[in-house]
C-alpha positions in Angstrom: -8.9 -23.8 10.1 -6.6 -20.6 9.4 -6.1 -19.9 6.3 -3.9 -16.9 4.9 -4.5 -16.1 0.8 -2.0 -13.3 -0.5 -2.1 -11.4 -3.7 -0.9 -8.5 -5.8 2.9 -9.3 -6.2 4.5 -8.4 -9.5 7.4 -6.9 -11.4 7.7 -3.6 -10.8 11.1 -1.3 -11.7 12.9 0.0 -8.7 11.1 2.9 -7.5 7.4 1.6 -8.6 4.7 0.7 -6.1 2.8 -2.3 -5.4 -0.2 -2.9 -3.2 -0.5 -6.1 -1.8 -3.4 -7.6 -0.4 -4.1 -10.9 2.2 -7.4 -12.3 3.1 -7.6 -14.4 6.4 -9.9 -17.0 8.0 -10.4 -19.5 10.4 -9.5 -17.0 13.5 -11.2 -13.7 15.1 -9.3 -11.3 12.6 -10.3 -8.4 14.0 -9.3 -9.0 17.5 -5.9 -10.4 16.5 -2.6 -8.3 15.3 -1.9 -9.0 11.8 1.7 -9.0 10.3 3.7 -8.9 6.4 6.4 -10.8 6.3 9.0 -11.6 3.6 11.5 -14.2 2.8 13.9 -14.7 0.7 15.8 -17.9 -0.7 18.5 -19.5 2.4 17.2 -16.6 4.8 14.7 -17.0 7.6 11.7 -15.5 6.9 11.4 -11.4 7.8 8.6 -9.9 9.7 8.3 -6.1 7.7 5.5 -4.4 9.2 2.5 -5.4 12.0 -0.7 -4.2 13.1 -2.2 -4.5 16.7 -5.9 -5.6 17.0 -8.6 -3.4 16.0 -6.3 -1.5 13.6 -4.3 0.1 16.2 -0.5 0.8 16.5 1.6 -0.1 13.2 5.4 -1.3 13.5 8.0 -1.4 11.3 11.1 -2.9 10.1 13.8 -0.3 9.6 14.6 -1.6 6.2 10.6 -0.6 5.1 9.7 2.1 7.5 8.7 5.0 5.6 8.7 3.3 2.4 5.8 0.8 3.2 2.1 1.0 5.0 0.7 -1.6 6.5 -3.6 -1.1 7.0 -6.1 -3.6 7.7 -10.2 -3.7 6.6 -11.9 -5.9 9.4 -14.9 -5.9 7.7 -13.1 -8.2 4.9 -11.0 -9.4 6.9 -8.1 -8.4 5.0 -4.9 -6.9 5.6 -2.8 -4.7 3.2 0.4 -3.5 2.4 1.1 -0.8 0.6 4.8 -0.2 -1.1 6.3 2.2 -2.5 10.0 3.7 -3.4 10.3 -0.4 -4.0 14.4 -1.1 -4.0 15.9 -4.3 -5.8 16.6 -5.2 -2.0 12.7 -5.8 -1.2 12.9 -8.6 -4.0 11.2 -11.4 -1.8 8.0 -13.8 -1.5 5.8 -12.4 1.0 3.3 -13.8 3.6 0.9 -12.4 6.1 0.4 -14.4 9.4 -1.1 -13.4 13.1 1.0 -12.0 15.2 1.4 -12.8 18.7 4.0 -11.4 21.7 6.1 -13.9 22.9 8.6 -13.0 25.7 7.3 -9.6 23.8 8.8 -10.9 20.2 6.4 -10.7 17.6 5.8 -13.7 16.4 3.8 -15.4 14.1 1.0 -16.9 15.4 -0.1 -20.1 13.3 2.1 -23.0 11.6 0.2 -22.7 8.5 0.9 -20.2 5.8 -0.3 -19.1 2.4 1.3 -19.5 -0.8 2.9 -15.8 -0.9 2.8 -13.6 -3.5 6.1 -12.7 -5.4 7.3 -9.3 -5.9 10.5 -8.9 -8.1 12.2 -5.5 -7.9 14.0 -5.5 -11.3 15.3 -2.9 -14.0 
């Protein structure tokens, strides 16, 4: 059974930092691309960062480039998202999921999602 457990969110002031963690299980983690998504009410889930399998290349959405860093620990089946210089518009629920390419478009691999972790950036 595929499972994702996200943690590390919270309330932070603009310009602050947070580190999110996601522990995955139920699939071969190290050989699977992995990504972080975020969602705000009324909007579709947005892919903000992804990492290819075996700790390869990282790709970021333009909105977070230079501020967020994705990394993985294959020994712990865990993916991290280090967020710095946070902005109010980064406020969202953050989720992780495996990534697959559908017609070369990065897409969530599994239909099951974790509970997410809430990030609120506010003064």
